[in-house]
C-alpha positions, 0 to 999 in steps of 0.5 A: 471507503474499504468493505471487506466481507467473507474474502477467501484466495487460494493460490490453486488448492492452497487457501491463502486468505480464508474468511477475512473481514475488514473495514477502512474509513476515510483518512484512516491508516490501517496496519495488517500484521503478522509473521512471514506467510500468513496471507498479508501480501496476498491480501492487498493483492487481491483487493487491488485486483492483481490475485482474483479471490475465490469468494466474499466481496471487496466494495470500494467506495460502495462499489463492488470491485473483486474480481475486476481486472487492476486497471479497472481498479486502479482507475476507481482510484486504488494505488498499489505499492508492491514490495519489489518495487517493480522500478522500469529498468532502461527509463529515468525516474521521470519517464517511471513516474509518467507511467503512473499517468495510466492510473487517470486515462482521462486526464488532460495534459495540463492536469498531469504536469500538475500531478508531477509537479505535487509529486515532485514537490512531496518527494523532493529528492526524485526531483533532483534526480527525475534524468537518472536510471530509476534501477541506478538510485538507492534502495529508499530512492526506489521506495520513493519511487514505487510510491510516487508513482503512485500517488502521480494518479492521486488514488483515494486508498494506497495500498503499501506492501513492506515499505520498510524491508530491506532498508537500514533503521535510519533510511526507515525514518525517512521512509516513514516521514513521508508516509506521515505526510501521506497522512497528515494530508488525509491519503487513506492507507492500507499498510503491509509492515514487518516494522511494528515499531515505526508502523504504529507510530502512524497506524489509526487501527490494525489487525494481525493475521495468522494462516490467512484469518484474522486473530487480533483487531486492535487500536494503535493507541491502546497501549493493550491492544499493542501488546496484544498484538506483539505477544500474537506476533511472538508465538 
């Protein structure tokens, strides 16, 4: 579904992504791990079009998307849940969610309502708070809202950046139960996360990054690969 070849990304003169190769299959949960500042978030933003690559190729379902505007990438079926959640102030939960309709501008009103109903079924806590201002929700509810707003567009590929950042351990378990549900439903997910213990329960494969490069790749069900991952991040 996603095929990245020799990807390069710069911020000015700073070379952030340095020749990454990566392939993600349909239905796979793929983890991207590494210490802070190694380029994980930049990688997701480059795939989503928030940052333009300076070299290499990104193909989604066989079509090149590198260099496209973010809204064009979103309309092809790539959803991005950023770390800072970006809940719109002054809008209710449901108003925030309906902004997700912009990802599928040709969809009918009936189809939009059906997609919203499916999201509420998956996130019942948001259904209970549909008329509440999004910025007044708890941290975990805001994370749910950020994910649900993207899911309203029913993307084929979901990019999730640091979903457990700033959340208490018990709340993280609740959040990952939702991610597990998305995985069971066949969602393809590219996941950046610092919480290895939770993330590895749901990943199929992973890479570790260092200074904008892939330094390790492995399978989550291989204890040897998991040990190598922990060692590479701890160094």
